[in-house]
N, C-alpha and C positions, 0 to 999 in steps of 0.2 A: 218137282212141279215144273211145268213148262214155262218158258219165258216168252212174253209177248211184247212186241214193240209197237208204239203208237206214233206214226209219222203224221205231221200236219202239213197239208197242202193248201196254199192260198195263192191264187193267180199264178204268177211265175215263181213264187217262193216255196221251197220245200224245206221243212225242218225235220231231220231224221232223228228218231229216238234211238240213240246208240246204246243206251243202258237197258231199257226195257223193264218189265216187271214180271215177277213170278206170280202166276195166278193158277187157281185150281183147274179151271176149265175154259174152253173157248167161249162158252156162253157168258161167263163173267167178263171176258175181254170184250165181247160184243156189247154188253150193257155199258161198260165203261166208255167205249167208243161213242155210243149214242149220247151219253151224258156230256162228254167232251165236245161233241158236235153242237149240242144245244147251247153250251156255254160260249162256244165260238160264234154261233149265230147271234146270241144276245150281245156280244161285244161288237159285232158288225153293225147291228141295228142301232146301238147306242152311238156309234161313230158315224152313223148315216152313210155307210159305204155299201154300195152294191157290189156283187161279185160272187164267186164260187169258192167254197171251202170244202175240204174233205179230211177225214181221219182214215188213215190206212193202217190196219192191224196186220202185222206180219210176225212170222216165226222164222227160224233159220231156213226152213224149207220153202218159204215164199209167202206171198200175200194170202191171208185168210179172209179178209173182209175189207170193204171200202164203203164208208157211209159219207154221203155228200149232200150239201145243201146249196141252193142257188138263191141269192138275195137280189131281187129286182126292184127297182124304184120306178114306178109308173106314175107320171103326173097327168091327171086328166081334169084339171081345174077349169 
């Protein structure tokens, strides 16, 4: 099975997934990246922090997918 790595990008901080996970297909990796991004967005909103976060999925050959969310706080009171 192919090994996929899920790197976390937040502002200036990057956390590389050095171990990765063996998964059946790239589609499974894509779904896992979307779930991870959703969880990261939830954590950001609970902490009331604006910013950009991304999950980058890669294999040894390079980047396969990047999913990204931007959290903006707009006050119009």
